[in-house]
N, C-alpha and C positions, 0 to 999 in steps of 0.2 A: 794743831797737828799732832796725830798718832806717835809716838815715840818707835822706832824700828827695833823690833826683837832683836836681840844680839845673836848671829848664829856662832855655833859652835860654844867654844870655850873662850877666844880670843886670846889673847896674850898670855904664857906660861908664865906661871908663878913662880915665885924662887922655891917654892915647896917641889913643884914640878920639873923643878932643873934640878932637884940634888942629886949628887953621884950615887952611883949602886952601891958603894960600901956606906951609904948613909939609908937603905931602903929598909934594915929591919927597923931602925928607929921610926921609918915613916910609916910602918905596918904598925909598930905599937903606939905609936900617934893615933892613927884612923881605930884602932881596937879602944884608946881611951875616949876619943869623941866620940863613937859609937854608946860605947856605955854610959857617957851622961852624967858619971858621978863626981867628975872633979871639975873646977873652976878653969875657963878657959886661960885666964892669966897665970895659974899654976901650972897647966900644961905646958904654955909656951917657955914658962921658966924651966922647967925640968929639959923639954925638948931643945931648947938653945943649951943647955947644961949637956946632952947628949953630944948633940952638932959638936960642940965647943972641943970634946973629947977625940972628934975625927980631926982637928983641926978645920973645919968648917964655919963660915963668920954665921952669926946667930939671925933669926929671922925676926923681921919688924912685926910689931902688934899688929899694923894694919893689911900687911900681907899674909899673918895668921889667921886673922879677923874671917878676911876674904875667902880663906881655903876651908876654914871650920863652917863656915856659911854654905858653901859649895857642898861639902862635905854633909850637912844636915840633910840639906835637900835630896840628896842621891838616897841617904839612908831613909829617909821617908819616902822615897819612891819605892825602894827595895820593900821597905814594910808592908806597904799597900799591896805590892805586888806578892809578898808572904801569904797576906791575910786574904787575898783573892783566891790564891793556889788552894789555903786550907778549907776556904766555903768551896770553893770547885770539888773537893775530896770529899767533903761531909755530902754535899748535894749527890754526886756520884753515889756514893757508899761503899761500904769495904767489900760489898760484893764485884766493884765494878772497878779492881784494881788494876787491871790492864788499860781502860778507858784513862783511870786517873795519870797512870805513868805517861800516858801519849800525851794527854792535854799538859801535864807540868812540865814534860820536855818542850813541848811548842812552846809553853810560855818561858821558859829559860831563853829558847833561841829567839823569841821577840824580843826578851828585854837584851841580849847581847846587841842585837842589831839598833834598838834604839840607845842603848849608850852609847853605841860606833858613831851614830848618827848625832846625839847631843855633843860628842866631844868633836863634830867636825871631823871625823876621819883620823885623827891625831891622836894615837894612842901611844905608849911607849910600849917596849917589843914584850917587856913583862906581863901589861895588861891585856896584849894581844894572844898571849901563850896563855894566859888564866882564862878568858874568853873558849878559848880554843879546846881547853881543858873542860871546862862546864859544856861545852857543845857535844863533844867527845863522851863525857858521862852519861848527859840524856839520852844521847842514841843508843850507847850500851844499856841504861835503864830499859829502852825500848825493845830492845833484842833480849835482855834478859828476861823480861816481861812477855814477849812474846812467847820464847822458849818454854817458861814456865807453864805459862796457859796451854801449848802442847803438848808437855808432859802431862799435865792435870786431864788433857783430854784425851790421853793414848792410854792412861789408867783408866779413866771411867769407862774406854770400851773395852778395855781388858774385863774388868770386873764385871760388866752387863754381859759381854760373852759368857765368862764363867757360868753366872747366875743363868744365862738362858740354858745352859747348857745342864745345868742340874736340875731344870726344871725339867727339861726333855726327858733328864735319867729319870726322874720320879714318875714322867707322865709313862714312860716305857716299862717300868717296872710292872704296871698294870693295866695293860691296853683295852681293858675289859672296861675299866673305872678311871677314865683320865682324870689328872688332878681339877681341883676346882680353881675359879679365879682365887678365890679368897687366900687358899694355901699358896698359892704362885705368888701373889702381892707381898704376902709373908717373908716368903723367901728373899723378892727384890728389897723389903724395907729392911731387912736382918745385914743383906749384903753392902747395903749405903749408909747403914748405921740408924736409921729410922725406926728402929725396936720402939714398941708404945710401954 
């Protein structure tokens, strides 16, 4: 008989239920787990020392081990998402910054939804606030990218209009002999920095 997949995160661990004053220590722990440069037993000892300074009972080895395995899986998923994002940016190219911003913003939103689903909708207020900030930053990046694109397009239109006015003025100087196409192209190239 096939084992049923566990839905959500199941029962909260001791680390998930630490009080607010221990959150900076939990952030420290997650950073150290992410870096992967220290042994778990060493991290557990230091972490329990930090909890003891706050008057909080120590975390057991088994609870710590389960938590670190869960975090390692989350970090791997995050690394995979970041790798895919980098490949997407490379694929779109530097000329497609607007497309890349939109694609990355959508990936951030999808990752947030996936995280909420994987946690069975049971996220701490702090986690929900961080997801909301990430979403807000993604939407802001999309808006900035669109605004920047509009600014560039407006600059392009102005530069083109000025160049066309210059070509027309040159042609009006001597109506009997209009400017040839090559001279007009040279003016356009000069205006856009395409000098040979």
